[in-house]
C-alpha positions, 0 to 999 in steps of 0.5 A: 519511506523515512516516516515508517522506518521506526515502525519497520524496525520495531516490527522487525525486532518483534519478528513480524513479517512486513509488506511494503506498498509504494506508489509507483505511478500516478496519472492525472490527479492523485492523492499522493505522489510516487514514493509515498509508502505504507507498511503493513505487518502480518497482524494488520498493523499499518504505518504510512499512507499511499493515498491519504485514505481513499484506497488504504483499505484495499492496499492493506488487503493486498499487503495481507494477501502477499504476506499470507503467501497467497499472492506474489508481489504485484502492482495494483492499479486504482483508477477513476473509471474503475468500478473498484476505484469508486468502491474503495473511495478513489474519486480524485479523477486519476489513476494510482499504481501501487507496488506491494511486496514482502519486505526481505530482511 
């Protein structure tokens, strides 16, 4: 989380809405461990990482949905056996759970 604090503060100062995505669980092999954090502002700017690249795009999409008001905070699961996991590039053999919510100032 420390790696994204400057970005959060800069976006907050500019009046931007921000979603936070955090890895909350990993089963098997995973690209990042619980606590890994990504933040996305309403303009689609991104800081941090939850997967080192393999599911980042899907997580950004989820974050923007949360910010648009079209979705409640949620846990997104990406797993090796899921067709969606292959579509977003998760081939490391594990399951990653990411909690996505709007940052409450």
